[in-house]
C-alpha positions, 0 to 999 in steps of 0.5 A, a space after each residue: 357941312 357936308 349936304 346929300 345923301 350919305 355924305 356923312 363923312 369922307 370915309 364914307 362919301 368914297 365907299 358910297 354914293 346915293 342916288 339921283 333920285 330919291 323916291 318915296 313910294 306908298 305900297 298897301 301891304 296886302 295880307 299876300 306880302 304880311 311876314 315881309 320885310 318891307 322899307 320904310 321911308 324916311 327923311 329928316 331935316 337935321 338943325 342945330 339945338 335950340 332951333 325954332 319954325 321961323 317961316 323961312 322960304 327955305 324953311 317953307 320948303 324943306 317942311 313941303 319935302 316933309 309932307 309929302 313923305 308922311 303923306 305917301 307913308 312915309 316918317 319925315 322930318 326935322 329935327 334938333 337933336 336925337 331921335 328915337 325911331 
């Protein structure tokens, strides 16, 4: 089991390291920004197939993080398999 951003594999981890602080910055898209490309922050909490939310303290903490990301205009969810983004 690997943890952390950009730590999917030993090879990837040797090539890129995530920052210590990860931000979700809400931005109001203005008329002057039309046509520009902006990044939307996403956070997916991966769970094994068949997993169901049971309400543990750890799960509540994860759910609170995902809710914060969604409130700020990002994309946050739990996933037990493939995602259609």
